[in-house]
N, C-alpha and C positions, 0 to 999 in steps of 0.2 A: 885639250884646248877649251878655253872658256866659251860658253854659249854667246856671251856678249861680243867676243871677237868674231864668231861665226856670223852673227847678225851684222856686224860692221862690214865684213867681207861681202855679205849678200847685198848690202845697200850699195857698196862701191861697184859691184858687178852690175846692179840695176842701172847705175849712172852710165857705165861704159856701154852696155847694151843699148840703152836709150839713145846715147850719142850716135852710135853706129846706125841705128834705125833712122835717126833724124837725117843723117847724111843721105841714106838710101832713098828715103821718101821725100826729102826736101822740106820737111816740117818738123817742129819740135813735138816731143811726146806729150801725151795727156798726163797732163799731170794727175785705273785700279785704285782702288782706294789705297792711299799711302798708309803703310803700316809702321808701327814702332815695334820692331821685333829683331831678335838675333837671327843670324844665318847668312849664307852667301847671297849676294844681291843679284847675281846673273843667272840664277836658275829659273829663267823665264822661258816660256815656249817661244820657239824661233818665229821670225816674221817681223818685218818692219811695220810697227803699228801705224795706222792711218788716222786714228782719232786721238786728240790730245787728252791728257788727264784733266780731270775737273778740279776746280778749287774746293777748299783752300789749298794753297801750295806751301810746302816747305822746300827750301833750296839751299845749295851750298856753293861757295866759290872755293874750289880745291887749290892747294899749292902745286908745287912741282916735285917730281913728275906728276902730271895731271891725273892720269888714270890711277896710279898707285895711291896718290893722296886722297882721291875720291873714295876708293875702297877702304883705305885706312880710316877715314872719317866715319864711314858707315859702320865699320867694325867697332870703332870706339863709342859711337853714340847709339848704335843699333836703331838708326833712323834711315829709312829709304827715302831719298829726296824725290820730289816731282820735278824739280828744276836743277839742272847741272850747268853751271856757268863757266864759260870759256872766253877769255879775252884774247882777241886775235888782231894782228896788224892789218890795216887796209892794204889790199894787194895780195893777200894770201888766198889760197884755194879753199873752197868749202870743204870741211871735214865730214864727208858723208858717213865714214865709219863711226865717228864719235856720235853723230846724230842718231844713227841706227842703234848703237849700243844703248843710248839713253832711252829711245823708244821701246826697245826690247825689254827694258827694266821698268816700263811704266812711267817714264819720265820724259821731259823735254830738254833738249839742249838749248841753252840761252847763249847766243853768240853776241858778244860785245865787240863791235868793230871799231878799232881805234886808228884814226887817220893821223898818225904822228908825223909823217913825212910828206903828206899831201896837202895841197891848198884846198880849203873848203870851197873857195870861189871857183877853183878849177873843176871840182866835182860838180858844183852847181851849173857850170857852163858846159858840161858834157865831155870834158877831156878824158874821163875814165868810164865812159858809157860801155865800151867794149868789155872791159873787165867786169863791170857790174852786171852786164847781160849774161856773161858766162857764169858768174856766180849764181845769179837768179835761176838760170836753167839747171844748174847742178842741184840746187835746193829743190826745185820742182821735180826733177828726175828721181831724187832719192825718195821723196814722198813722206818722210817722217815729219811730224809736227816740229817746227823750229820757232823759237822766239829770237827776233833780231832787234838789236839796239845799235844805233850809230852815234858815235861821238858823245858818250855819256858825260854827265856833269858839266855840260857846256856852259852853265851859268856860273861856274867857278873859273878862276884865272890860272889854275895850276897846269892845265893841259894846253898844248899848242893850238887846239881848235876852239878854245873857250873864250870866256869873257875877256874883254880888252884886246883880244887878238883876232876875233872873228865877229863882225857885226851880226846881231840876231837875224836880220833879213837874209843875209847870205847863208847862214846855217839853215834857215827855214827852206830856202830855195834848194839847197843840196839835199835835205831830207826828202822833200817832195819829188825831186828828180829820181832819187834812189827808189822811193816807193813806186813811182810810175814805171820804172824799168822792170821791177819785180811783177807789177800788175800786167805789163805787156808780155812778160814771159809766162804768165799763168801760174805763178808760184802762190797758189791759194793756201798752201800749208804753212804760211808764215804768220806769226803774231808779232805785231810791231810794238816795241817797248820804247817809249820816250822817257829817258831816265835822267832826272835832275838831282842836283845836290840840295841840301837843306837851304831854307831861306829864313833861318832864325833871326838874322840881322840883315835886312835888305840894304842897309847903309854901309855894310862892311866893304872895305876896299878890295877884298878878294872874292866877293859874291855879288851877283845881280839877281833881282827878282826873276823867277822862271818864266813869267807870262810872255815876255817879248820873244822867247825862243819857241813858242808853241806853234807847231806846223798846221794845226787844225784837226778837227775830229775825224775828217775823212782819211787822214793819214796816220792815225794812231789807234791802237787797240787797247793797250795798257799804259798807264803812267807809272814810272818807277821813281822812288825817292830813296836817296842814299844818305844815311846819317848814323852816327855812332854814339854810344854811351861812353863818353870820355871822362866825365867828372863824377865824383861820388854822388852829387846831388841831382844828376840827370834822371829824368823820368820820361815816360812815353809822351806826356803832354809837352814837356820842355824840348825834347829832342825832335818830335815830329809835328806837334800841334800847329805851329805857325805855317809850316810848309803845306800841310794838308789843308788848312783853311784857305790859303792863297790858291792852291790848285782847284779846290772845289768852287772857287769863285768864277772859274772860266771853263771847267769841264766836269762832267760826271762820269768819265771813263773809270773803269776799275783801277785801283791803285795797289801796286806791289811795293813792299819795302824791299828794294832791289839790292841793297847792301847794308848790313848792320852787324854789330858785335858789341859786346860789353867788356870793358877792361877788367882784369882781375883785381880783386880787392874785396873788402867786407860787404860791398853793396852789389856785387856782380850777380849773385843769385836773385836778389830782389829785382834787379833790373831786367833779368831774363824773364822772370815771371811777369813783370810789368809789360814787356814787349808783347807777349802773347795775349795778355788781358786786353791791351790796347787794340790789337788786331780783332779780337773777338767782339769788342765793343762797337766796331764800325763795320757794318755789313758790306760796305763797298771796298774794304781792304781785303785783298784776296790771298795774302800770305806774306812770308818773309824769307829772305835769303841770308844765310850766315856767311860772313867773310872769314873763312878759316885759314887766313894767312897772317902770320905775325909780322908786323912792321913797327909802327911807333908804339904799339901795345902788343901784349901777348894775346892776340885775338883767338888763336887756336884753342879749341876745346880739349885737345889731347892732354891727358894727365891732369885734368881738373874735374875730379869726380863729382863735386857738388854742383858745378856749373853744368856738367853733362846731365845730371839727374834733373836739374831745373829745366834744361832744354827739352829733354824727353817728356817731362810732365807737361810743359807748355805745348809741345807738338800734339800730344795725345788729347789735351783739352781743346785745342784748335780744331783738330780733325773730328772730334765728337760733337762739337758745337756747344759744349758746356762752358 
């Protein structure tokens, strides 16, 4: 049995025991340097870590099946991520096992909660408070550090919760309500990630400037920016520059490149190097998450030795500060 699965079972057991104790007592319970190296990722001493890893962060969005894809990515790149991203539907239970596996490997689970079938206005007005309170108590009981994002890329029009479908004040009210329920539950092990799409062209019919969606500094720990190297001429400045400038005009919170990848082609290696150079050039950028799922482009690094070599070199330089 893999140690990671032992850790996950331990964390689930903690949640169950905590819930039983809560019923009995009538109250809720109290709430590594990343390496670029070969070898199995789950050979970590057992115990659900209580302290989050420190920046800079390298992360990955695995494909499906999630665990197998994560381990395959690590084997292919020989990079141990500090952020492991999981997209989950609003209404699903908190995956304590997955959070504890990540913590045991010196990483944090990033939970991207997607409300595809729920009204953002209904969330803002409290219709889902009972579910959110249960979720928050489960996160607190597990104790592993967890990054939570809600309704990412809300300034784009491609999701049912986003631009042209949900007014920014309604989104802000929902975000603040969710944050408040987690605070009430004592879930202090959560890092709140407000995650927007690029703002390269604020006048695009599919994009809105991110500022109206900002919940306020009290309700956000990190800002996330999602953008990709789609064209041969794309550079860090062209892909991220306009969005970063706009964000820095209204907040000085740390910024994470929360989704990115570079399309295959003669410029892919150069773009990967440029991604990490850009992060190193801005002290307030805390890292990058590689979207390792092939959709409109072959974003996966698998079977791309030159891209993998560039990625590993970039991670190494970012971690060393050079």
